[in-house]
ROROMAR-770522 format. One record per residue (C-alpha): residue number from 1; y, z, x negated. Coordinates in nm, 4 decimals. Example, Ala and Ser with C-alpha at 12.3 -4.5 7.8 and 13.67 -1.06 7.14 Angstrom:
> seq, py, pz, px
> 1, -0.4500, 0.7800, -1.2300 .
> 2, -0.1060, 0.7140, -1.3670 .
//
This chain:
> seq, py, pz, px
> 1, 11.5374, -7.8259, -5.6693 .
> 2, 11.9166, -7.8429, -5.6832 .
> 3, 11.9125, -7.9014, -6.0583 .
> 4, 11.6394, -8.1637, -6.0688 .
> 5, 11.6460, -8.3240, -5.7250 .
> 6, 12.0161, -8.3282, -5.6369 .
> 7, 12.1198, -8.6455, -5.4569 .
> 8, 12.4465, -8.8223, -5.5358 .
> 9, 12.6944, -8.9747, -5.2933 .
> 10, 12.8602, -9.1814, -5.5665 .
> 11, 12.5753, -9.3094, -5.7859 .
> 12, 12.2478, -9.4884, -5.7216 .
> 13, 11.9724, -9.2322, -5.6695 .
> 14, 11.6648, -9.2924, -5.8838 .
> 15, 11.3629, -9.0614, -5.8745 .
> 16, 11.1288, -9.0155, -6.1713 .
> 17, 10.8013, -8.8520, -6.0713 .
> 18, 10.5048, -8.7751, -6.2890 .
> 19, 10.3476, -8.5535, -6.5493 .
> 20, 10.4753, -8.4236, -6.8846 .
> 21, 10.4798, -8.7751, -7.0325 .
> 22, 10.7089, -8.8793, -6.7489 .
> 23, 10.9307, -8.5806, -6.8260 .
> 24, 10.9686, -8.7153, -7.1808 .
> 25, 11.1415, -9.0235, -7.0394 .
> 26, 11.4164, -8.8402, -6.8502 .
> 27, 11.6562, -8.7688, -7.1394 .
> 28, 11.6518, -9.1236, -7.2760 .
> 29, 11.6734, -9.2922, -6.9368 .
> 30, 11.9620, -9.0659, -6.8346 .
> 31, 12.1505, -9.1278, -7.1563 .
> 32, 12.1280, -9.5069, -7.1476 .
> 33, 12.1938, -9.5232, -6.7712 .
> 34, 12.4879, -9.2866, -6.7058 .
> 35, 12.5816, -9.4888, -6.3969 .
> 36, 12.2712, -9.3672, -6.2087 .
> 37, 12.1678, -9.0290, -6.0748 .
> 38, 11.8215, -8.9870, -6.2255 .
> 39, 11.6372, -8.7105, -6.0455 .
> 40, 11.3256, -8.5612, -6.1976 .
> 41, 11.0128, -8.4389, -6.0204 .
> 42, 10.7714, -8.3799, -6.3077 .
> 43, 10.5161, -8.1193, -6.4063 .
> 44, 10.2283, -8.1017, -6.6475 .
> 45, 9.8791, -8.0707, -6.5089 .
> 46, 9.8369, -8.3633, -6.2691 .
> 47, 9.9322, -8.7232, -6.2050 .
> 48, 10.1773, -8.8405, -5.9349 .
> 49, 9.9081, -8.9693, -5.7018 .
> 50, 9.8537, -8.9191, -5.3292 .
> 51, 9.5034, -8.7819, -5.3834 .
> 52, 9.6053, -8.4715, -5.5731 .
> 53, 9.3912, -8.3143, -5.8421 .
> 54, 9.4965, -8.0780, -6.1158 .
> 55, 9.6893, -7.7631, -6.1868 .
> 56, 9.8477, -7.5944, -5.8870 .
> 57, 10.1974, -7.5876, -6.0414 .
> 58, 10.1806, -7.9670, -6.0491 .
> 59, 9.9936, -8.0384, -5.7259 .
> 60, 10.2349, -7.8132, -5.5327 .
> 61, 10.5286, -8.0141, -5.6680 .
> 62, 10.3663, -8.3493, -5.5900 .
> 63, 10.2729, -8.2318, -5.2405 .
> 64, 10.6367, -8.1308, -5.1811 .
> 65, 10.7661, -8.4640, -5.3157 .
> 66, 10.5250, -8.6851, -5.1172 .
> 67, 10.5211, -8.4890, -4.7911 .
> 68, 10.8738, -8.3480, -4.7706 .
> 69, 11.1369, -8.4701, -5.0169 .
> 70, 11.0679, -8.8434, -5.0457 .
> 71, 11.0188, -8.9160, -4.6724 .
> 72, 11.3572, -8.7565, -4.5942 .
> 73, 11.5561, -8.9726, -4.8372 .
> 74, 11.6122, -9.3301, -4.9493 .
> 75, 11.6161, -9.4207, -5.3193 .
> 76, 11.7290, -9.7207, -5.5147 .
> 77, 11.4287, -9.6788, -5.7469 .
> 78, 11.1223, -9.4560, -5.7627 .
> 79, 10.9602, -9.4482, -6.1065 .
> 80, 10.5952, -9.3396, -6.1305 .
> 81, 10.4914, -9.2361, -6.4792 .
> 82, 10.1986, -9.0437, -6.6245 .
> 83, 9.9331, -9.0399, -6.8903 .
> 84, 9.7483, -9.3093, -6.7011 .
> 85, 9.3853, -9.3911, -6.7572 .
> 86, 9.1959, -9.7022, -6.6566 .
> 87, 9.0254, -9.5044, -6.3811 .
> 88, 9.3576, -9.4338, -6.2075 .
> 89, 9.4459, -9.7937, -6.1191 .
> 90, 9.3306, -9.7884, -5.7541 .
> 91, 9.5146, -9.4629, -5.6837 .
> 92, 9.8290, -9.5852, -5.8611 .
> 93, 9.8226, -9.8989, -5.6454 .
> 94, 9.7751, -9.6900, -5.3293 .
> 95, 10.0557, -9.4487, -5.4226 .
> 96, 10.3035, -9.7206, -5.5226 .
> 97, 10.2438, -9.9058, -5.1969 .
> 98, 10.2863, -9.5855, -4.9931 .
> 99, 10.6240, -9.5221, -5.1590 .
> 100, 10.7675, -9.8687, -5.0860 .
> 101, 10.9311, -9.7722, -4.7532 .
> 102, 11.1447, -9.5117, -4.9322 .
> 103, 11.2930, -9.7181, -5.2150 .
> 104, 11.4339, -10.0619, -5.2815 .
> 105, 11.2058, -10.0748, -5.5855 .
> 106, 10.8983, -9.8771, -5.6880 .
> 107, 10.8216, -9.9168, -6.0564 .
> 108, 10.5127, -9.7968, -6.2406 .
> 109, 10.5830, -9.7070, -6.6023 .
> 110, 10.2859, -9.7678, -6.8288 .
> 111, 10.1155, -9.5315, -7.0704 .
> 112, 10.2764, -9.4070, -7.3893 .
> 113, 10.1577, -9.5149, -7.7305 .
> 114, 9.9260, -9.2421, -7.8582 .
> 115, 9.7805, -9.1517, -8.1951 .
> 116, 9.4717, -8.9637, -8.3137 .
> 117, 9.6984, -8.7101, -8.4863 .
> 118, 10.0591, -8.5994, -8.4411 .
> 119, 10.2965, -8.8817, -8.5329 .
> 120, 10.5154, -8.6702, -8.7690 .
> 121, 10.2041, -8.5742, -8.9635 .
> 122, 10.0944, -8.9374, -8.9824 .
> 123, 10.4397, -9.0444, -9.1031 .
> 124, 10.4316, -8.7784, -9.3750 .
> 125, 10.0800, -8.8858, -9.4813 .
> 126, 10.1961, -9.2465, -9.4871 .
> 127, 10.4831, -9.1590, -9.7204 .
> 128, 10.2697, -8.9385, -9.9465 .
> 129, 10.0007, -9.2049, -9.9785 .
> 130, 10.2582, -9.4853, -9.9994 .
> 131, 10.0527, -9.6582, -9.7302 .
> 132, 10.2451, -9.7758, -9.4213 .
> 133, 9.9187, -9.8688, -9.2472 .
> 134, 9.8205, -9.5010, -9.2008 .
> 135, 10.0128, -9.4830, -8.8735 .
> 136, 9.8784, -9.8115, -8.7363 .
> 137, 9.5179, -9.7188, -8.8143 .
> 138, 9.5585, -9.3913, -8.6232 .
> 139, 9.6925, -9.5553, -8.3053 .
> 140, 9.4567, -9.5185, -8.0076 .
> 141, 9.3490, -9.8596, -7.8784 .
> 142, 9.2582, -9.7104, -7.5412 .
> 143, 9.6245, -9.6898, -7.4358 .
> 144, 9.6891, -10.0551, -7.5206 .
> 145, 9.3845, -10.1567, -7.3141 .
> 146, 9.5026, -9.9431, -7.0217 .
> 147, 9.8486, -10.0971, -7.0472 .
> 148, 9.7037, -10.4509, -7.0322 .
> 149, 9.4856, -10.3596, -6.7343 .
> 150, 9.7819, -10.2125, -6.5437 .
> 151, 10.0088, -10.5069, -6.6181 .
> 152, 9.7512, -10.7539, -6.4827 .
> 153, 9.6241, -10.5529, -6.1849 .
> 154, 9.9603, -10.4260, -6.0596 .
> 155, 10.1206, -10.7647, -6.1164 .
> 156, 9.8614, -10.9234, -5.8863 .
> 157, 9.9659, -10.6801, -5.6134 .
> 158, 10.3364, -10.7445, -5.6628 .
> 159, 10.3928, -10.3910, -5.7901 .
> 160, 10.6624, -10.3761, -6.0558 .
> 161, 10.5360, -10.2587, -6.3917 .
> 162, 10.7177, -10.1605, -6.7099 .
> 163, 10.5101, -10.1573, -7.0257 .
> 164, 10.6207, -9.8861, -7.2677 .
> 165, 10.3533, -10.0162, -7.4978 .
> 166, 10.5046, -10.3663, -7.5129 .
> 167, 10.8532, -10.2195, -7.5587 .
> 168, 10.7474, -10.0027, -7.8535 .
> 169, 10.4872, -10.2371, -8.0031 .
> 170, 10.6110, -10.5947, -7.9830 .
> 171, 10.3735, -10.8274, -8.1651 .
> 172, 10.1344, -10.5368, -8.2311 .
> 173, 10.3729, -10.3561, -8.4693 .
> 174, 10.4846, -10.0254, -8.3199 .
> 175, 10.8244, -9.8710, -8.3717 .
> 176, 10.7602, -9.5115, -8.4738 .
> 177, 11.1049, -9.3795, -8.5741 .
> 178, 11.4488, -9.3997, -8.4168 .
> 179, 11.7714, -9.5188, -8.5774 .
> 180, 11.8162, -9.1744, -8.7364 .
> 181, 11.4688, -9.1823, -8.8929 .
> 182, 11.3208, -8.9285, -8.6495 .
> 183, 10.9702, -8.9752, -8.5063 .
> 184, 10.9647, -9.1216, -8.1548 .
> 185, 10.6763, -8.8953, -8.0546 .
> 186, 10.5672, -8.5441, -8.1356 .
//
């Protein structure tokens, strides 16, 4: 807890809670926002929702966060992130609203862009076949649909939403490598 959930007296305290896809965000968010104290409460095996279902290692952590840690502190921002599905929208809404008393802002981070196969493999196949469309054809449309649903539904409720999908795929063309030519997903 001290390493991942240590509060700061000198920086804004932000809390990232979620599953393994949320954990993927920590390094990048920390690097581009050194002025904040980004705490991390993430585990694979469940989603950060009040009605807990999933692996015990994850549900125990979420239970601790929701029942003990969060109610005892005040945060600048609480970020909720997970491998959301369209069936989670009501629970996400309920959870985000329940967290509002503990943070100036509660932000739901949308689903990641996903592919039918591992992105590095798709990039290699694209190069070997000299066909840049290989990657685009393997992108799962389900995540884009979920992202659109969340943006509309949460926006109606006044819940802040950040679309990873829109950030990585402006105009339907997804960025798949970073400035060093490395895949953005594995």
